[in-house]
C-alpha positions as CSV (number, residue, x, y, z in Angstrom):
1,M,-6.6,230.9,221.1
2,N,-2.8,230.4,222.7
3,G,-1.6,227.1,222.9
4,R,1.3,225.5,225.3
5,Y,4.0,222.8,225.1
6,D,5.0,220.4,227.4
7,L,8.9,220.4,227.5
8,V,9.4,216.8,228.3
9,L,7.6,216.0,225.2
10,V,9.3,218.6,223.5
11,L,12.7,217.0,224.4
12,V,11.4,213.6,223.3
13,S,10.6,214.7,220.0
14,V,14.0,216.1,219.6
15,A,15.4,212.7,220.7
16,V,13.1,210.7,218.3
17,A,14.0,213.0,215.5
18,V,17.8,212.4,216.0
19,L,17.3,208.8,216.3
20,A,15.2,208.7,213.3
21,S,18.1,210.4,211.6
22,Y,20.6,208.2,212.8
23,S,18.6,205.4,211.6
24,A,18.3,206.8,208.3
25,L,22.0,206.9,208.0
26,S,22.7,203.5,208.9
27,L,20.1,202.3,206.6
28,A,21.5,204.3,203.6
29,A,24.8,202.6,203.9
30,R,23.1,199.2,204.3
31,V,21.2,199.8,201.0
32,H,24.3,201.4,199.3
33,R,26.5,198.0,200.2
34,A,23.4,195.6,199.0
35,S,22.3,194.6,195.5
36,G,19.5,192.8,193.9
37,Q,16.8,191.4,195.7
38,A,18.4,192.4,198.8
39,R,19.0,196.0,197.8
40,R,15.1,196.2,197.4
41,A,14.2,194.8,200.6
42,W,16.4,196.9,202.6
43,L,15.1,199.9,200.5
44,F,11.4,199.4,201.4
45,G,12.1,198.2,204.8
46,G,14.3,201.2,205.7
47,A,11.8,203.5,204.2
48,V,9.0,202.2,206.5
49,V,11.2,202.4,209.5
50,L,12.6,205.8,208.7
51,G,9.0,207.1,207.6
52,T,7.6,205.9,211.1
53,G,10.3,207.6,213.0
54,V,9.8,211.0,211.1
55,W,6.1,210.9,211.5
56,S,6.6,209.6,215.2
57,M,8.5,212.5,215.9
58,H,6.1,215.0,214.3
59,F,3.3,213.4,216.3
60,V,5.1,213.7,219.5
61,G,5.7,217.1,218.7
62,M,1.8,217.5,218.3
63,L,1.2,215.8,221.4
64,A,3.3,218.4,223.3
65,F,1.3,220.9,222.0
66,S,-2.1,221.6,223.8
67,L,-5.3,223.9,223.7
68,P,-7.6,225.2,226.3
69,V,-10.2,222.5,224.5
70,P,-10.2,218.7,224.3
71,L,-8.4,217.6,221.4
72,G,-8.8,214.4,219.2
73,Y,-7.1,213.1,215.5
74,A,-9.0,212.1,212.7
75,L,-7.8,208.6,211.9
76,G,-8.1,209.4,207.6
77,E,-5.5,212.4,208.0
78,T,-3.3,210.6,210.4
79,L,-3.0,207.2,208.4
80,L,-2.2,209.8,205.6
81,S,0.1,211.8,207.0
82,W,2.1,208.2,207.8
83,V,2.0,207.5,204.2
84,F,3.6,210.5,203.1
85,A,6.4,210.2,205.9
86,V,6.9,206.8,204.4
87,G,7.1,208.0,200.6
88,V,9.4,210.6,201.6
89,S,11.9,208.4,202.8
90,L,11.6,205.8,200.2
91,L,12.3,208.7,197.7
92,A,15.4,210.4,200.2
93,L,17.2,206.5,200.4
94,Y,16.5,206.1,196.4
95,L,18.2,209.4,195.8
96,A,20.8,209.1,198.5
97,C,22.2,205.7,196.9
98,R,22.3,206.5,193.6
99,P,26.1,206.7,192.4
100,G,27.4,210.3,191.3
101,L,24.6,212.2,192.6
102,G,25.0,215.7,191.0
103,W,24.0,218.8,192.1
104,R,20.7,219.2,190.1
105,A,19.8,215.8,191.2
106,L,20.4,216.8,194.6
107,L,18.6,220.1,194.7
108,G,15.7,218.4,192.9
109,G,15.5,215.7,195.0
110,G,15.7,218.1,198.0
111,L,12.8,220.3,196.6
112,A,10.4,216.9,196.3
113,M,11.4,215.6,199.8
114,G,10.8,219.2,201.2
115,A,7.3,219.1,199.6
116,G,6.6,215.5,201.1
117,I,7.7,216.8,204.5
118,C,5.4,219.6,204.3
119,L,2.2,217.6,203.1
120,M,3.2,215.1,206.0
121,H,3.5,217.9,208.9
122,Y,0.3,219.8,207.2
123,T,-1.7,216.7,206.7
124,G,-1.1,215.9,210.5
125,M,-2.3,219.3,211.6
126,A,-5.3,218.9,209.5
127,A,-6.2,215.8,211.4
128,L,-7.2,218.2,214.2
129,H,-10.6,219.0,212.9
130,M,-11.2,222.4,214.4
131,S,-14.7,223.9,214.5
132,L,-13.0,227.2,213.2
133,P,-10.0,226.4,210.7
134,P,-6.7,227.7,212.1
135,S,-4.9,230.6,209.8
136,Y,-1.5,230.5,208.9
137,D,1.1,233.4,209.6
138,P,2.4,233.6,206.0
139,R,6.3,234.1,206.9
140,L,6.7,231.3,209.5
141,F,4.9,229.0,207.2
142,A,7.0,230.2,204.2
143,A,10.4,229.3,206.8
144,S,9.0,226.1,207.4
145,V,8.7,225.0,203.9
146,L,12.2,226.7,203.2
147,V,13.6,224.5,206.1
148,A,12.2,221.7,205.1
149,V,13.5,222.1,201.7
150,A,16.8,222.7,203.3
151,A,16.9,220.1,205.5
152,A,16.0,217.6,202.7
153,T,18.7,218.8,200.4
154,A,21.3,218.9,203.3
155,A,19.8,215.4,204.3
156,L,20.7,214.1,200.9
157,W,24.3,215.6,200.5
158,I,25.4,214.2,203.8
159,V,24.1,210.6,203.2
160,S,25.6,210.7,199.8
161,R,29.1,211.4,201.4
162,L,28.6,208.9,204.3
163,I,28.0,206.0,202.5
164,T,31.2,206.2,200.9
165,S,33.2,207.0,203.8
166,S,35.5,204.5,205.6
167,R,37.1,206.0,208.5
168,H,35.3,207.4,212.0
169,V,32.0,206.0,210.4
170,P,29.9,205.8,213.6
171,L,30.9,209.3,215.2
172,K,30.5,211.1,211.9
173,R,27.2,209.5,211.3
174,F,26.1,210.8,215.1
175,G,27.2,214.3,214.4
176,A,25.4,214.2,210.8
177,A,22.1,213.0,212.8
178,C,22.3,215.4,215.2
179,V,22.1,218.0,212.2
180,M,19.2,216.4,210.5
181,G,17.4,216.0,213.5
182,G,17.6,219.6,214.5
183,A,16.6,220.7,210.8
184,I,13.7,218.4,211.0
185,V,12.7,219.6,214.7
186,G,13.1,223.2,213.4
187,M,10.8,222.7,210.7
188,H,7.9,221.3,212.6
189,Y,8.2,223.8,215.5
190,L,8.0,226.5,213.0
191,G,5.1,224.8,211.2
192,M,3.2,224.8,214.4
193,A,4.3,228.6,215.2
194,A,2.6,229.3,211.9
195,A,-0.7,227.9,212.9
196,Q,-3.0,230.5,214.9
197,F,-5.9,229.1,216.3
198,Q,-9.2,231.2,216.9
199,A,-10.8,231.9,220.1
200,G,-14.0,230.0,220.4
201,S,-12.8,227.4,218.5
202,Y,-13.3,223.7,219.5
203,C,-11.9,220.4,218.3
204,L,-14.6,218.1,216.0
205,S,-12.5,215.1,216.2
206,A,-12.0,215.1,219.9
207,S,-14.1,211.6,219.9
208,D,-12.0,209.9,217.6
209,L,-8.3,209.3,218.4
210,D,-8.0,209.8,221.4
211,P,-4.2,211.8,222.3
212,L,-3.4,209.4,225.4
213,R,-4.3,206.3,223.2
214,L,-2.4,207.8,220.3
215,G,0.5,208.6,222.5
216,L,0.9,204.8,223.4
217,V,0.7,203.7,219.7
218,I,3.8,206.5,219.2
219,A,5.6,205.7,222.2
220,S,5.5,202.2,221.1
221,L,6.4,202.7,217.5
222,S,9.1,205.2,218.9
223,A,10.5,202.4,221.1
224,A,10.3,200.1,218.1
225,M,12.4,202.7,216.2
226,V,15.0,202.9,218.9
227,I,15.3,199.4,219.2
228,I,15.5,199.0,215.3
229,A,18.1,201.9,215.1
230,L,20.3,200.3,217.8
231,I,20.1,196.8,215.9
232,V,20.8,198.3,212.7
233,A,23.7,200.4,214.2
234,L,25.1,197.1,216.0
235,V,24.9,195.0,212.7
236,D,26.2,197.7,210.8
237,A,28.9,198.5,213.4
238,R,29.7,194.6,213.1
239,A,29.3,194.4,209.4
240,D,31.9,197.4,209.1
241,S,34.4,195.8,211.3
242,R,34.1,192.4,209.7
243,M,34.6,194.3,206.5
244,S,37.2,196.4,207.6
245,R,39.4,193.5,208.9
246,M,38.1,191.5,205.3
247,A,39.8,194.4,203.8
248,L,43.0,194.2,205.7
249,K,43.2,190.8,205.2
250,L,42.3,191.5,201.4
251,Q,45.1,194.0,201.0
252,S,47.5,191.8,203.0
253,A,47.2,189.1,200.8
254,N,47.2,191.4,197.7
255,E,50.6,192.8,198.9
256,E,51.6,189.2,199.5
257,L,50.7,188.0,196.0
258,V,52.2,191.2,194.3
259,R,55.5,190.5,196.3
260,L,55.6,186.8,195.2
261,A,54.8,187.7,191.7
262,L,57.6,190.1,191.4
263,H,60.1,188.2,193.9
264,D,61.9,184.4,193.7
265,P,60.7,182.7,196.5
266,L,63.8,181.2,197.3
267,T,66.3,183.8,197.6
268,Q,63.7,187.0,198.1
269,L,65.6,189.1,195.3
270,P,63.6,190.7,192.6
271,N,62.6,188.5,189.7
272,R,62.9,189.0,185.9
273,L,59.7,191.0,186.1
274,L,60.3,193.2,188.7
275,L,63.9,193.7,187.2
276,Q,62.1,194.6,183.7
277,E,59.8,197.2,185.4
278,R,62.7,198.6,187.6
279,M,65.0,198.9,184.3
280,S,62.1,200.3,182.5
281,I,62.2,203.3,185.0
282,A,66.1,203.7,185.3
283,F,66.3,203.9,181.7
284,S,63.7,206.6,181.6
285,L,65.6,208.7,184.4
286,A,68.9,207.6,182.6
287,R,67.9,209.5,179.2
288,R,66.3,212.3,180.9
289,E,69.5,212.8,183.1
290,E,72.2,211.8,180.0
291,R,73.5,209.4,182.4
292,R,74.7,205.7,181.5
293,I,73.7,202.4,183.5
294,A,75.5,199.2,183.7
295,L,73.9,195.5,183.6
296,L,76.1,193.0,184.9
297,F,74.9,189.2,184.4
298,V,76.4,186.8,186.9
299,D,76.2,183.2,186.2
300,L,77.7,180.6,188.6
301,D,80.5,178.2,187.2
302,G,79.8,174.5,187.6
303,F,76.6,175.2,189.8
304,K,74.8,172.1,188.2
305,L,77.5,169.9,189.4
306,I,76.9,170.9,193.0
307,N,73.2,170.4,192.5
308,D,73.4,167.2,190.8
309,T,76.3,165.6,193.4
310,L,75.2,167.2,196.7
311,G,70.9,167.2,195.8
312,H,68.6,170.4,195.5
313,E,68.2,171.2,199.2
314,P,72.1,172.3,199.4
315,G,71.9,173.5,196.1
316,D,69.2,176.1,197.2
317,E,71.4,177.0,200.4
318,V,74.1,177.9,197.8
319,L,72.1,180.1,195.9
320,R,70.6,181.9,199.3
321,E,74.6,182.7,200.3
322,V,75.2,183.9,196.7
323,A,72.2,186.1,196.8
324,N,73.2,187.4,200.4
325,R,76.7,188.1,199.4
326,L,75.7,190.1,196.1
327,R,73.3,192.0,198.3
328,A,76.3,192.8,200.5
329,T,78.3,193.9,197.8
330,M,75.7,196.0,196.3
331,R,74.7,199.9,196.9
332,E,71.4,200.6,198.0
333,S,70.8,202.4,194.9
334,D,71.4,199.3,192.8
335,L,69.3,196.4,192.2
336,V,70.2,192.8,192.4
337,A,68.1,190.4,190.9
338,R,67.7,186.4,190.3
339,V,66.5,185.7,186.7
340,G,67.2,181.8,186.2
341,G,68.6,178.9,188.2
342,D,72.0,180.3,188.8
343,E,71.8,183.3,186.9
344,F,71.7,186.8,188.7
345,V,71.6,190.5,187.5
346,L,72.8,193.5,188.7
347,L,71.6,197.0,187.9
348,L,74.0,199.6,188.5
349,H,73.2,203.5,188.3
350,G,75.8,206.1,188.3
351,H,78.4,204.0,186.6
352,E,79.7,206.4,183.8
353,H,82.4,204.1,182.3
354,R,83.1,200.6,181.6
355,D,86.0,200.4,184.1
356,S,83.8,201.3,187.0
357,A,81.2,198.6,186.1
358,A,84.5,196.1,185.6
359,Q,85.6,196.8,189.0
360,V,82.1,196.0,190.2
361,A,82.5,192.8,188.5
362,E,86.0,191.9,190.2
363,R,84.5,192.6,193.4
364,V,81.5,190.5,192.9
365,I,83.9,187.6,191.6
366,A,86.2,187.8,194.6
367,E,82.9,187.6,196.7
368,I,81.8,184.8,195.4
369,E,85.0,182.7,195.3
370,R,85.2,183.4,199.2
371,P,84.9,179.8,200.8
372,L,81.4,178.5,201.7
373,L,80.9,176.0,204.4
374,L,78.0,173.8,203.9
375,D,77.5,170.8,206.2
376,G,81.0,170.3,207.2
377,Q,82.6,171.0,203.6
378,D,83.9,173.9,201.9
379,I,82.2,174.2,198.6
380,A,84.4,176.0,195.7
381,L,82.5,178.6,193.7
382,S,83.3,180.9,190.9
383,A,81.1,183.0,188.8
384,S,81.4,184.5,185.3
385,V,80.2,188.1,184.6
386,G,79.0,189.7,181.5
387,I,79.0,193.7,181.4
388,A,76.8,195.8,179.1
389,V,76.2,199.7,179.2
390,F,73.4,201.7,178.1
391,P,73.3,203.4,176.2
392,E,76.4,202.3,174.0
393,D,75.4,198.3,174.0
394,G,71.6,198.9,173.4
395,D,68.3,200.0,175.1
396,E,66.4,198.5,177.7
397,H,65.3,195.7,175.2
398,R,68.8,194.7,174.3
399,L,70.6,195.4,177.2
400,L,70.1,192.2,179.1
401,A,70.8,190.2,176.1
402,A,73.9,192.1,175.4
403,A,75.1,191.1,179.1
404,D,74.2,187.7,178.9
405,L,76.1,187.1,175.6
406,A,79.3,189.2,177.5
407,M,78.7,186.4,180.2
408,Y,79.1,183.4,177.8
409,E,82.5,185.1,176.4
410,A,83.8,185.4,179.8
411,K,82.9,181.4,180.1
412,S,84.5,180.8,176.8
413,A,87.7,182.8,178.3
414,G,88.2,180.2,181.0
415,R,85.4,181.1,183.4
416,A,86.1,183.3,187.0
417,T,86.3,186.3,184.8
418,W,84.4,189.1,183.3
419,R,83.9,190.5,179.7
420,C,82.3,193.6,178.1
421,Y,80.1,193.3,175.2
422,S,81.1,194.0,171.9
423,K,79.3,193.8,168.6
424,E,81.5,191.0,167.2
425,M,79.9,188.8,170.0
426,E,76.4,189.7,168.7
427,R,77.5,187.9,165.2
428,G,78.7,185.2,167.1
429,A,75.4,184.7,169.0
430,Q,73.6,184.3,165.7
431,D,75.8,181.4,164.5
432,L,75.4,179.7,168.3
433,I,71.8,180.3,167.8
434,A,72.0,178.8,164.4
435,L,74.0,176.0,165.5
436,Q,71.7,175.0,168.5
437,R,68.8,174.9,165.7
438,D,70.8,172.9,163.4
439,L,71.5,170.6,166.0
440,R,68.1,169.9,167.2
441,R,67.3,169.4,163.6
442,A,70.2,167.0,163.2
443,L,69.0,165.0,166.0
444,D,65.2,164.7,164.7
445,R,66.3,164.1,161.0
446,G,69.1,161.1,161.8
447,E,72.2,163.4,160.7
448,F,74.6,161.8,163.1
449,V,76.9,159.0,162.5
450,L,79.5,157.0,164.4
451,H,82.8,156.4,162.9
452,Y,84.8,153.6,164.6
453,Q,88.7,153.5,165.4
454,P,90.2,150.4,166.2
455,K,92.2,149.2,169.2
456,V,94.8,146.6,168.5
457,R,96.4,143.8,170.6
458,A,100.1,144.8,171.0
459,S,101.3,141.1,171.2
460,T,99.4,139.7,168.3
461,G,98.2,143.0,166.2
462,T,94.8,142.2,166.2
463,I,91.7,144.0,166.3
464,V,90.1,143.6,169.8
465,G,87.6,146.6,169.9
466,V,87.1,150.0,168.5
467,E,86.2,153.4,170.0
468,A,82.8,155.0,168.6
469,L,83.2,158.4,167.4
470,I,80.3,160.6,166.6
471,R,80.5,162.7,163.2
472,W,77.8,165.1,162.0
473,Q,76.8,164.7,158.1
474,D,75.9,168.5,157.8
475,P,73.5,168.5,154.5
476,V,75.2,172.1,154.3
477,R,78.8,171.9,155.5
478,G,79.6,168.3,154.8
479,M,81.1,165.8,157.5
480,R,81.5,167.7,160.6
481,M,84.2,166.7,163.6
482,P,83.2,166.6,167.2
483,G,85.1,169.7,168.4
484,S,82.9,171.9,165.8
485,F,79.5,171.1,167.6
486,I,79.9,169.5,170.9
487,P,81.1,172.5,172.9
488,A,77.6,174.0,171.6
489,A,75.8,170.7,172.6
490,E,77.1,171.2,176.0
491,R,76.1,175.0,176.2
492,F,72.4,174.7,174.9
493,G,71.9,171.2,177.1
494,L,71.7,169.1,174.1
495,I,74.9,166.8,175.0
496,N,72.8,164.3,176.7
497,A,70.4,163.8,174.0
498,I,73.2,163.3,171.5
499,A,75.3,161.1,174.0
500,D,72.2,159.1,174.4
501,W,71.9,158.7,170.9
502,V,75.7,157.3,170.6
503,I,75.4,154.4,173.1
504,D,71.8,153.7,171.4
505,A,73.5,153.6,167.7
506,A,76.5,151.4,169.2
507,C,74.4,148.7,170.8
508,A,72.6,148.5,167.5
509,Q,75.8,147.7,165.9
510,L,76.9,145.4,168.3
511,A,74.0,143.6,167.6
512,Q,74.4,143.5,163.9
513,W,78.3,142.0,164.6
514,Q,76.8,139.5,167.3
515,Q,74.6,138.1,164.8
516,R,77.3,137.9,162.1
517,G,79.6,136.3,164.5
518,I,82.2,139.3,164.6
519,D,83.5,139.4,168.3
520,L,84.3,143.0,169.1
521,R,83.5,145.7,171.9
522,I,82.6,149.0,171.5
523,A,83.7,151.9,173.5
524,C,81.6,155.2,174.0
525,N,82.3,158.3,175.8
526,L,80.7,159.4,178.5
527,S,80.7,163.3,178.7
528,P,80.5,164.7,182.4
529,Q,77.0,165.8,181.9
530,Q,75.8,162.9,181.1
531,F,77.6,160.7,183.7
532,R,75.7,162.9,186.1
533,Q,72.5,162.5,184.8
534,P,70.0,160.8,187.0
535,G,68.8,157.2,185.6
536,L,72.1,156.8,183.5
537,C,72.4,153.4,184.3
538,E,68.4,152.5,183.5
539,K,69.1,154.3,179.7
540,V,72.1,152.1,179.1
541,V,70.7,149.2,180.6
542,E,67.5,149.9,178.4
543,A,69.5,150.5,175.1
544,M,71.4,147.1,175.8
545,Q,68.4,145.1,176.4
546,R,66.0,146.6,173.5
547,H,69.5,145.6,171.0
548,D,69.9,142.1,173.3
549,V,73.7,143.1,173.5
550,L,75.9,140.4,175.1
551,P,77.2,141.5,178.6
552,G,80.9,142.8,178.3
553,R,80.5,144.3,174.6
554,L,79.6,147.5,175.4
555,E,82.4,149.7,176.9
556,L,81.8,153.3,178.5
557,E,85.1,155.8,178.8
558,I,84.9,158.3,181.9
559,T,87.7,160.9,182.0
560,E,89.8,160.8,185.3
561,S,88.5,164.0,186.3
562,T,84.7,162.8,186.4
563,A,85.5,160.0,188.3
564,M,87.4,161.8,190.8
565,E,85.2,164.7,191.4
566,Q,82.8,163.0,193.6
567,P,84.5,159.6,193.8
568,E,82.0,158.1,196.4
569,Q,79.1,158.7,194.1
570,A,81.0,157.8,191.3
571,Q,81.7,154.4,192.6
572,Q,78.3,153.9,192.9
573,I,77.2,154.7,189.6
574,M,80.1,152.7,187.9
575,A,79.3,149.9,190.2
576,A,75.8,149.9,189.1
577,L,76.9,149.6,185.6
578,V,79.3,146.9,186.0
579,R,76.6,145.0,187.4
580,E,74.7,145.2,184.4
581,G,77.3,143.7,182.2
582,V,79.0,147.4,181.0
583,S,82.7,147.3,181.0
584,L,84.5,150.5,182.2
585,S,87.4,152.3,181.2
586,I,89.1,155.6,182.8
587,D,90.1,158.0,179.6
588,D,93.0,160.5,179.7
589,F,94.6,158.9,182.6
590,G,97.3,161.1,183.8
591,T,95.9,164.5,183.1
592,G,94.2,164.7,186.2
593,Y,95.0,164.5,190.0
594,S,93.5,161.1,190.8
595,C,93.5,159.7,194.5
596,L,95.1,156.3,194.2
597,A,93.3,155.0,196.9
598,Y,89.9,155.7,195.1
599,L,91.1,154.1,192.1
600,R,92.0,151.2,193.6
601,D,88.0,150.6,194.5
602,L,86.4,151.3,191.1
603,P,85.3,148.9,189.5
604,V,87.4,149.8,185.9
605,R,88.5,147.3,183.6
606,E,91.3,149.3,181.7
607,L,92.8,152.9,181.9
608,K,93.7,154.8,178.7
609,I,97.0,156.8,178.8
610,D,96.3,160.3,177.5
611,R,97.9,160.7,173.8
612,S,99.9,163.7,175.0
613,F,102.2,161.4,177.0
614,V,103.0,159.0,174.1
615,A,103.4,161.7,171.8
616,A,106.1,162.6,174.0
617,M,107.7,159.5,174.7
618,D,110.4,159.5,171.9
619,G,112.1,162.7,173.2
620,T,111.2,162.9,176.7
621,P,112.6,160.6,179.4
622,R,109.9,162.0,181.9
623,A,107.1,161.1,179.6
624,M,108.5,157.7,179.3
625,A,108.9,157.2,182.6
626,I,105.0,158.1,183.5
627,V,103.8,155.9,180.6
628,E,105.8,152.9,182.3
629,A,104.6,154.0,185.7
630,V,101.0,153.9,184.4
631,V,101.5,150.8,183.0
632,R,102.8,149.1,186.0
633,L,99.9,150.6,188.4
634,A,97.4,149.1,186.0
635,Q,99.3,145.6,186.4
636,S,99.3,145.7,189.8
637,L,95.4,146.7,189.7
638,D,94.8,143.8,187.3
639,M,93.7,146.2,184.4
640,D,94.8,146.5,181.1
641,V,96.4,149.6,179.5
642,V,95.3,151.2,176.1
643,A,97.8,154.0,174.9
644,E,96.0,156.2,172.4
645,G,97.5,158.7,169.9
646,V,99.9,156.1,168.5
647,E,101.3,157.4,165.5
648,T,104.6,155.8,164.8
649,A,106.4,152.7,164.9
650,Q,109.1,153.9,167.5
651,Q,106.0,154.6,169.9
652,A,104.6,151.3,169.1
653,I,107.6,149.1,169.9
654,L,108.5,151.5,172.9
655,L,105.0,150.6,174.4
656,G,105.3,147.1,173.6
657,Q,108.7,146.8,175.4
658,I,106.9,148.2,178.5
659,G,104.0,145.7,178.4
660,C,101.1,147.9,177.2
661,D,98.1,145.6,176.4
662,E,96.2,147.7,173.7
663,Q,97.4,150.7,171.3
664,Q,95.1,152.9,169.3
665,G,96.1,155.6,166.9
666,Y,96.7,156.8,163.3
667,L,99.5,154.1,163.0
668,Y,96.8,151.5,162.8
669,A,93.8,153.1,161.4
670,R,91.9,156.4,161.6
671,P,88.2,156.6,162.9
672,L,86.5,154.8,159.7
673,P,82.7,154.6,158.8
674,V,81.6,151.0,159.5
675,S,81.8,149.9,155.8
676,E,85.4,150.5,156.0
677,L,86.0,149.1,159.1
678,E,84.5,145.8,158.3
679,V,86.6,145.7,154.9
680,L,89.6,146.2,157.3
681,L,88.5,143.6,159.7
682,S,88.3,141.0,156.8
683,D,91.6,141.8,155.4
684,C,93.0,141.4,159.1
685,T,91.1,138.1,159.4
686,L,92.6,137.0,155.7
687,R,96.3,137.7,156.8
688,D,95.6,135.7,159.9
689,A,94.4,132.9,158.1
690,A,97.2,133.0,155.7
């Protein structure tokens, strides 16, 4: 007995198979991306949807087949075939979404799934209870089983590849669905072709499930499957699009974080971290190719003054301009990095000799010294450059330190110049490091003391004040003079702490003398760094109030060059100090480049003539003329004049003749500890009384 097929229903079965396959691929991707409870929900829900889709395709194909006798389907076998379809789908989704699906698991899963598909198909066929059971062609039957196993194996392989794909996913998924759907359809119709119905046979289950009603149920299931597939596809596409956008944003954010981590935010130059990374690569290549690498350490001279006087925003603009100039000076193969506030490092490739690196250093210095116009005023810049060359001066771990040492040597040589590293610098650096450590300990242990040099009234010979001069009672080297440690304190940023201690100690001494009725002024030197530090006036006032110092007893000496660097700002600071009862003096007058108009407006009580002019008075008429001019200038501005460095009686007589108010120097006394000074004061008092 021969059957026939309805072509429309056959095409519908093919479409259902393709849609079921597409749904399976979409659900597999969703299961793969989910985790925990959501993963289990997608797994079981997906198995029901996919199994129903495959089962629907099978029964649409069954409905497309008709015999010359009425047909019907037994309910038990029909439901059992659906259970097999869902079970196979559950196994398929579970296996496909396991990470690292190997060939053994792939083949084993294909065999198990193929067997399940065959069970679903032939159980569905058995739902037709024929009076004479159909026979099966062994070859076609075996072919249908092989196709089922091959289709299942291919499906597993395709799903495992697609769930990790990131490009053209919908198109790939549709192509794979066509292949899988075709394989499922092929298996079904091979199985149908293998069945041979005997003549005279009739259907015993014709009254159970009517094909028309079953067709309506299957049509509804197919429609539901189509809707579910479309919804899943739409949700998945949106999720993929959202994930792609998020991935792009995340990638962009990661790239920005990497850029920020490796670049200086102000100048956009590589920072120390990226410099070290590039140095490691450069040194590896240099070793392999037996080439040299030069490292230039560039430090701006006097940048702190620009930052303190103009403010941080103009200072930042200066740094950006310097960065641009360095970029323009270097080749593309070189690297310019910012490693500190005003410190830059240049990594130069292909410089075989120190001479070529020195030429680059000279070019850098000249470029930085070009006039810089900022807010309508010219900013004068210079730079000190240290040079170190690999491999002579060290490896990647030591070369940067070597260039840094050479840079400090250039600063010591007068700035605005360059120096190449040498071994002698290493020994000097070790001494400096030890000195820095000892200075910090000296502050903590109270090893500093003040000595006092008297200021004598020329007209009476009485001591009217003293200048406080710091000394260091080094427990190892003994008493040390300021010249042996003050430059190091300035270099290592300790000068402000030491200067603050001097003011506090002077105020404490003034308080003791006030209680004993000793009427003296104490003058303390202000370093340029201390004068520019924020909160100077507040610190001085706090020290005076803490020790209850009377107004006018504390005197601060400011060098002429410091007062004239930024005269408007200096005038504001000095006026604030005078309002708090501090006397001010211009130290080393005549050695700078004073503007008399500014000097007239400064709230200064006295001028101190530099010792170099006093020393030359005896034999140099021009020096004598300068001293006399300073005295006349001070008198016209209602200021006292102090001559320092007076060592001979002839100098004292000449100074007295031209009207110098006070004198200071070894002729009268060297700087003395407070105990010896008080003895001297006592002797002077006794002589005056006599």
